C-alpha positions as CSV (number, residue, x, y, z in Angstrom):
1,M,29.7,18.7,26.3
2,G,30.5,18.6,22.7
3,L,29.0,18.5,19.2
4,Y,28.1,15.1,17.9
5,L,27.2,14.6,14.3
6,F,24.9,11.7,13.7
7,R,25.2,10.5,10.0
8,L,22.8,8.3,8.0
9,P,24.3,4.9,8.5
10,D,25.0,2.3,5.9
11,I,21.7,0.3,5.9
12,G,23.3,-2.3,3.7
13,E,22.5,-4.2,0.4
14,G,23.8,-1.5,-1.9
15,V,21.5,1.2,-0.5
16,A,23.0,4.6,-1.4
17,E,20.3,6.9,-0.2
18,A,17.1,7.0,1.8
19,E,13.9,9.1,2.0
20,I,13.0,10.8,5.2
21,V,9.5,9.6,6.0
22,A,9.1,11.1,9.5
23,W,11.1,12.9,12.2
24,R,10.8,11.6,15.7
25,V,12.5,14.6,17.3
26,K,12.7,18.4,16.9
27,V,15.3,21.0,17.7
28,G,15.6,21.4,21.5
29,D,14.5,17.8,22.4
30,V,16.6,15.9,24.9
31,V,17.0,12.4,23.6
32,A,18.2,9.2,25.3
33,E,20.6,6.6,23.9
34,D,18.8,4.3,21.5
35,Q,15.8,6.7,21.2
36,D,14.4,6.9,17.7
37,L,15.4,10.0,15.7
38,A,13.8,9.4,12.3
39,E,12.0,7.0,10.1
40,V,13.6,6.5,6.6
41,M,12.6,4.5,3.6
42,T,14.8,2.8,1.0
43,D,13.7,0.9,-2.1
44,K,13.8,-2.2,0.1
45,A,12.7,-1.3,3.7
46,T,11.4,1.2,6.2
47,V,13.9,1.6,9.0
48,E,13.7,3.4,12.3
49,I,17.1,5.2,12.9
50,S,18.0,5.5,16.6
51,S,20.6,7.7,18.4
52,P,23.8,6.0,19.6
53,V,24.2,8.6,22.3
54,A,22.2,10.7,24.7
55,G,22.1,14.5,24.2
56,T,20.2,17.6,23.1
57,V,19.1,18.1,19.5
58,L,20.8,21.2,18.0
59,A,19.8,20.8,14.4
60,I,18.1,18.3,12.0
61,H,19.0,18.0,8.3
62,G,16.5,17.1,5.6
63,E,12.8,17.7,5.1
64,I,10.1,15.0,5.2
65,G,9.9,13.4,1.7
66,G,13.5,14.5,0.9
67,M,16.4,12.1,0.0
68,R,19.6,11.9,2.0
69,P,22.7,10.0,0.9
70,V,24.4,7.5,3.2
71,G,27.0,9.3,5.4
72,A,25.1,12.6,5.3
73,V,24.5,14.3,8.6
74,L,21.0,13.7,9.9
75,V,21.1,15.2,13.4
76,E,23.5,17.5,15.3
77,L,23.6,16.7,19.0
78,E,25.1,18.3,22.0
79,S,26.4,15.3,23.9
80,D,28.9,14.1,26.5
81,A,30.0,11.6,23.9
82,G,32.9,13.8,22.9
83,S,34.1,17.4,23.0
84,D,35.0,17.5,19.4
85,V,32.9,16.8,16.2
86,A,32.5,13.1,16.2
87,E,32.1,10.8,13.3
88,V,29.3,8.3,14.0
89,V,29.7,4.7,13.0
90,A,26.4,3.0,14.1
91,A,24.0,0.5,12.7
92,P,20.4,1.4,12.4
93,A,17.7,0.1,14.7
94,A,16.0,-3.1,13.9
95,P,14.2,-2.8,10.5
96,A,10.6,-1.9,10.7
97,P,8.2,-4.1,8.6
98,V,9.6,-4.3,5.0
99,Q,7.6,-2.6,2.3
100,P,7.2,-4.1,-1.1
101,Q,10.3,-3.9,-3.4
102,V,9.7,-1.6,-6.3
103,L,11.7,-1.1,-9.5
104,A,12.0,2.7,-9.9
105,Q,14.6,5.1,-11.0
106,P,16.4,6.7,-8.0
107,L,15.5,10.2,-7.2
108,A,18.2,12.9,-7.4
109,T,19.5,13.9,-4.0
110,A,18.4,17.4,-3.0
111,T,20.8,19.9,-1.7
112,P,20.6,19.7,2.1
113,P,18.8,22.6,3.7
114,A,20.6,24.8,6.2
115,P,20.6,23.5,9.7
116,V,17.9,24.9,12.0
117,K,19.7,26.3,15.0
118,G,16.7,27.0,17.2
119,P,13.0,27.8,17.3
120,A,11.7,30.3,14.7
121,P,11.4,33.9,16.0
122,A,7.9,34.8,17.3
123,S,7.6,37.4,14.6
124,T,7.5,34.6,11.9
125,A,4.5,32.8,13.5
126,R,1.5,32.5,11.2
127,P,-1.5,34.7,12.1
128,R,-4.3,32.7,13.6
129,T,-7.7,32.4,11.8
130,S,-11.1,32.2,13.4
131,S,-10.7,28.4,13.3
132,G,-7.7,28.6,15.7
133,R,-5.3,27.4,13.0
134,G,-2.5,29.3,11.3
135,A,-3.1,31.0,8.0
136,G,-2.7,28.4,5.3
137,E,-2.5,25.6,7.8
138,A,-4.5,22.5,6.6
139,P,-7.2,21.3,8.9
140,L,-6.8,17.9,10.5
141,A,-9.7,15.4,10.4
142,A,-10.4,11.7,10.0
143,P,-11.6,10.6,6.5
144,S,-15.1,9.9,7.8
145,T,-15.3,13.4,9.3
146,R,-14.1,14.9,5.9
147,R,-16.7,12.9,4.1
148,R,-19.5,14.1,6.5
149,A,-18.3,17.7,6.1
150,L,-18.4,17.3,2.3
151,D,-22.0,15.9,2.4
152,L,-23.0,18.8,4.6
153,G,-21.3,21.4,2.4
154,I,-19.1,22.6,5.2
155,S,-15.6,23.9,4.6
156,L,-13.3,22.3,7.2
157,A,-11.1,25.4,7.1
158,Q,-13.8,27.3,8.9
159,V,-14.3,24.7,11.7
160,P,-12.4,25.0,15.0
161,G,-10.9,21.6,16.1
162,S,-11.0,20.4,19.7
163,G,-9.1,17.2,19.2
164,P,-5.4,16.5,19.7
165,G,-3.3,18.9,17.6
166,G,-6.5,20.8,16.6
167,R,-8.0,17.7,14.9
168,I,-11.7,18.3,13.9
169,T,-14.1,15.8,15.5
170,P,-17.7,14.9,14.6
171,D,-18.8,16.9,17.6
172,D,-17.0,20.0,16.2
173,L,-19.0,19.7,13.0
174,D,-22.2,19.5,15.1
175,A,-21.2,22.6,17.1
176,F,-20.4,24.5,13.9
177,L,-23.8,23.7,12.4
178,V,-25.5,24.9,15.6
179,Q,-23.4,28.1,15.6
180,D,-24.1,28.7,11.9
181,A,-27.8,28.2,12.4
182,K,-27.8,30.7,15.3
183,A,-25.9,33.2,13.1
184,G,-28.6,32.9,10.5
185,G,-26.7,30.7,8.2
186,G,-29.8,28.5,7.7
187,S,-28.8,26.6,4.6
188,S,-25.9,24.0,4.5
189,L,-25.2,24.8,0.9
190,V,-21.9,26.6,1.2
191,A,-19.4,27.4,-1.5
192,R,-16.0,25.7,-0.8
193,D,-12.8,27.3,-1.9
194,G,-10.3,25.4,0.3
195,I,-7.5,23.3,-1.2
196,N,-5.8,20.6,0.9
197,D,-2.3,19.9,-0.2
198,T,-0.7,16.5,0.8
199,R,2.9,15.7,-0.1
200,I,3.1,12.2,-1.5
201,I,5.9,10.5,0.4
202,G,7.0,7.1,1.7
203,L,5.0,4.0,0.7
204,R,2.4,6.0,-1.3
205,R,5.2,7.5,-3.4
206,K,6.7,4.0,-4.0
207,I,3.3,2.8,-5.1
208,A,2.9,5.7,-7.4
209,E,6.4,5.2,-8.9
210,K,5.7,1.5,-9.5
211,M,2.3,2.1,-11.1
212,Q,3.7,4.7,-13.4
213,E,6.6,2.5,-14.4
214,A,4.3,-0.4,-15.1
215,K,2.0,1.6,-17.3
216,R,4.9,3.3,-19.1
217,R,6.7,0.0,-19.9
218,I,4.0,-2.5,-20.4
219,P,1.4,-2.4,-23.3
220,H,-1.6,-3.8,-21.5
221,I,-4.3,-5.9,-23.1
222,N,-7.4,-6.4,-21.0
223,Y,-9.9,-9.3,-21.2
224,V,-13.1,-9.8,-19.3
225,E,-15.3,-13.0,-19.1
226,E,-18.3,-13.8,-17.0
227,C,-18.3,-17.0,-14.9
228,D,-21.2,-18.9,-13.5
229,L,-20.1,-19.7,-9.9
230,T,-23.4,-21.2,-8.7
231,E,-21.9,-24.7,-8.2
232,L,-18.6,-23.3,-6.8
233,E,-20.4,-21.1,-4.3
234,A,-22.6,-24.0,-3.1
235,L,-19.4,-26.1,-2.6
236,R,-17.7,-23.3,-0.7
237,L,-20.6,-22.8,1.7
238,D,-20.8,-26.5,2.3
239,L,-17.1,-26.8,3.0
240,N,-17.2,-23.9,5.4
241,E,-20.2,-25.4,7.2
242,H,-18.4,-28.7,7.8
243,R,-14.8,-27.6,8.2
244,A,-12.7,-28.7,11.1
245,D,-11.8,-26.4,14.0
246,D,-8.2,-26.0,12.7
247,Q,-9.3,-25.3,9.1
248,P,-9.6,-21.6,7.9
249,K,-12.8,-20.1,6.5
250,L,-12.8,-20.4,2.7
251,T,-13.3,-17.4,0.4
252,L,-13.4,-17.5,-3.4
253,L,-9.7,-16.7,-3.6
254,P,-8.3,-20.2,-2.8
255,F,-10.5,-21.7,-5.5
256,I,-9.3,-19.1,-8.0
257,M,-5.7,-19.8,-7.0
258,R,-6.1,-23.5,-7.5
259,A,-7.8,-22.9,-10.9
260,M,-4.8,-20.7,-11.9
261,V,-2.4,-23.4,-10.8
262,K,-4.2,-26.0,-12.9
263,A,-4.4,-23.8,-16.0
264,L,-0.9,-22.2,-16.0
265,P,1.1,-25.3,-17.1
266,E,-0.6,-25.0,-20.5
267,F,0.5,-21.4,-20.7
268,P,4.1,-21.2,-19.4
269,Q,4.6,-17.7,-20.9
270,I,2.0,-16.3,-18.6
271,N,3.6,-17.5,-15.3
272,A,6.7,-15.6,-16.1
273,L,8.8,-12.5,-15.5
274,Y,9.9,-10.4,-18.5
275,D,13.3,-8.7,-18.3
276,D,12.7,-6.2,-21.0
277,D,16.0,-4.5,-20.5
278,N,17.8,-7.7,-21.7
279,G,15.0,-9.2,-23.7
280,V,14.7,-12.3,-21.6
281,L,11.5,-14.1,-20.5
282,H,11.9,-16.1,-17.3
283,A,9.2,-18.7,-17.3
284,H,8.8,-20.3,-13.8
285,E,7.7,-23.8,-13.1
286,G,6.7,-22.9,-9.5
287,V,3.6,-20.7,-9.2
288,H,4.1,-17.8,-6.8
289,I,0.9,-15.8,-6.6
290,G,1.0,-12.2,-5.4
291,I,-2.2,-11.4,-3.4
292,A,-2.8,-7.6,-3.6
293,T,-3.9,-6.6,-0.1
294,Q,-5.2,-3.2,1.0
295,T,-3.6,-1.9,4.2
296,P,-3.9,1.4,6.2
297,N,-0.7,2.5,4.5
298,G,-1.6,1.5,0.9
299,L,-1.7,-1.5,-1.4
300,I,0.9,-4.2,-0.6
301,V,1.4,-7.5,-2.4
302,P,2.5,-10.4,-0.2
303,V,3.3,-13.7,-2.0
304,V,1.9,-17.2,-1.6
305,R,4.9,-19.2,-2.6
306,H,4.6,-22.6,-4.4
307,A,0.8,-22.5,-4.7
308,E,1.1,-25.6,-6.9
309,A,2.1,-27.5,-3.8
310,R,-0.8,-26.3,-1.6
311,D,-4.4,-27.6,-1.4
312,I,-7.5,-25.4,-1.0
313,W,-7.2,-25.2,2.8
314,D,-3.5,-24.5,2.8
315,C,-4.0,-21.7,0.2
316,A,-6.7,-20.1,2.4
317,R,-4.5,-20.4,5.5
318,E,-1.5,-18.8,3.8
319,V,-3.6,-15.9,2.4
320,A,-5.0,-15.2,5.8
321,R,-1.6,-15.3,7.5
322,L,0.0,-13.0,4.9
323,A,-2.9,-10.5,5.0
324,K,-2.5,-10.3,8.8
325,A,1.2,-9.9,8.5
326,V,1.1,-6.9,6.1
327,R,-1.7,-5.2,8.0
328,D,0.1,-5.4,11.4
329,G,3.5,-4.6,9.8
330,S,5.3,-7.9,10.5
331,A,5.7,-9.1,6.9
332,T,9.3,-9.9,5.9
333,R,11.0,-8.9,2.6
334,D,10.8,-12.6,1.4
335,E,7.0,-12.5,1.9
336,L,6.7,-9.4,-0.2
337,S,8.8,-10.3,-3.2
338,G,9.2,-13.0,-5.8
339,S,5.7,-13.3,-7.3
340,T,5.3,-14.6,-10.8
341,I,1.6,-13.7,-11.3
342,T,-0.8,-11.5,-9.3
343,L,-4.3,-12.0,-8.1
344,T,-6.2,-8.9,-6.9
345,S,-9.7,-8.6,-5.6
346,M,-11.8,-6.0,-3.8
347,G,-14.4,-8.5,-2.6
348,P,-17.9,-7.1,-2.4
349,L,-16.6,-3.8,-3.8
350,G,-15.3,-5.5,-6.9
351,G,-17.7,-3.8,-9.3
352,I,-18.7,-5.0,-12.7
353,V,-15.4,-4.8,-14.5
354,S,-11.9,-3.6,-13.8
355,T,-8.7,-2.9,-15.7
356,P,-5.9,-4.0,-13.3
357,V,-2.3,-2.8,-13.6
358,I,0.3,-5.5,-14.1
359,N,2.8,-5.9,-11.4
360,H,6.0,-5.3,-13.4
361,P,8.0,-7.4,-14.3
362,E,5.2,-10.0,-14.3
363,V,3.1,-10.4,-17.5
364,A,-0.4,-11.1,-16.2
365,I,-2.8,-10.2,-13.4
366,L,-6.3,-11.5,-12.6
367,N,-9.0,-9.5,-10.9
368,P,-12.3,-11.3,-10.0
369,N,-15.2,-8.8,-9.7
370,K,-18.2,-8.9,-7.5
371,L,-20.3,-12.1,-7.1
372,V,-24.0,-11.2,-7.8
373,D,-27.3,-13.0,-8.4
374,R,-28.2,-12.5,-12.0
375,P,-31.1,-13.8,-14.2
376,M,-29.7,-16.1,-16.9
377,V,-31.2,-18.0,-19.8
378,Q,-30.9,-21.8,-19.5
379,G,-32.6,-23.6,-22.4
380,S,-36.1,-22.3,-22.5
381,F,-36.1,-21.0,-18.9
382,I,-34.8,-18.0,-17.1
383,T,-33.2,-18.8,-13.8
384,V,-31.2,-16.9,-11.2
385,R,-27.5,-17.8,-11.1
386,K,-24.5,-16.6,-9.1
387,M,-22.4,-14.8,-11.6
388,M,-19.0,-13.1,-11.4
389,N,-17.0,-11.3,-14.1
390,L,-13.3,-12.2,-14.2
391,S,-11.2,-9.2,-15.4
392,S,-7.6,-9.6,-16.4
393,A,-4.6,-7.8,-18.0
394,F,-1.7,-9.2,-19.9
395,D,1.6,-7.9,-21.3
396,H,0.8,-7.7,-25.0
397,R,4.5,-8.0,-25.9
398,I,4.6,-11.5,-24.5
399,V,1.0,-12.7,-24.5
400,D,-1.1,-12.6,-27.6
401,G,-4.8,-11.8,-27.3
402,Y,-5.8,-15.3,-28.4
403,D,-3.6,-16.9,-25.7
404,A,-4.9,-14.5,-23.1
405,A,-8.5,-15.5,-24.0
406,L,-7.7,-19.2,-24.0
407,F,-6.1,-18.9,-20.5
408,V,-9.1,-17.1,-19.0
409,Q,-11.5,-19.6,-20.7
410,R,-9.5,-22.4,-19.1
411,V,-9.8,-20.8,-15.7
412,K,-13.5,-20.2,-16.3
413,R,-14.2,-23.8,-17.0
414,L,-12.4,-24.9,-13.8
415,L,-14.4,-22.5,-11.7
416,E,-17.7,-23.4,-13.3
417,H,-17.1,-27.1,-12.8
418,P,-15.2,-27.1,-9.5
419,A,-14.8,-30.9,-9.4
420,L,-12.1,-30.4,-12.1
421,I,-10.1,-28.3,-9.6
422,F,-9.6,-31.4,-7.4
423,M,-8.8,-33.8,-10.2
424,D,-5.2,-34.8,-11.0
């Protein structure tokens, strides 16, 4: 048996460092060849790193959320692979689903912590509280459970968890309420002093960096207009009712995409990417629409390429396919990059108005709000119409307020008279 040093391999494409997102092993674990050791994230992808040899983990280097340079030792293994310290030359495991590319300044590489040579002495263990957790140890619970506890005025730090790893379940909340009532607690109005700290790492940190960069670099101008979608909604419902078996169900997004495609040729500076470092605006003839999609891991923006060459049904089909791909983690890097303008929507949660953040280096983003029935004046009568506000944001360095308003008004006209969308 000998010491085997497993180093962070060269993941390729100019990547010099990676963030440790999760450890799959701990000191003392016996690992098999090709077993996953860690999950790391670069600016381009999330990658599972596997062991090229079998052995026992002696030490791991780097904490979750920390950066490690290519070539730095990740794991020390006791292995039959060699009796001396071995240099590892190995390719990473097949890339996990690619996360959206972000343009952020690289983080400084932290000084690697000293290797952990074995389990911590018993004397350093945290004292246990009445909840069964270590002192200062954050309680584990699903978001729905946390919300219910908040509504009940219960501090989760006081609730023992019976789920895996001490996770607090809804039954644990019920048991705590019964116990509290028996103890004379009576009221559920309890002062809460707990603070739950969560380190922002991985995809959430990438999103944070990109949003910060966009707001720092881009002077946003927002514009909101209301649209009467009564005719469009009637058309959408009719098309869905009579669609063929192989045709997808239509939402409002494909119609808005087609309206954007029809309007953008009149405003080439809006379907563009602004390289502000070099002072160059790249106006694109092809319309590649980013569709902001919420996933369990955060907001991801897959791209419908060449929307100008797709009809309503094809747009709907591609949006559905991409949404499924990003949610199940199978989206490729090409499907997550290259947008020239972004469309974001929260559906029935869309609210009255929004101020979306531009997806740098794009110069515009559209955000349809919630579709609602609203009384409107038509001539001498008041009638109920299906109304939707269309919120938007533009890079004021490139798009003047007048041009922004003209563009939105053009999209509004196409949506309010949907026959125009289908006219060449």
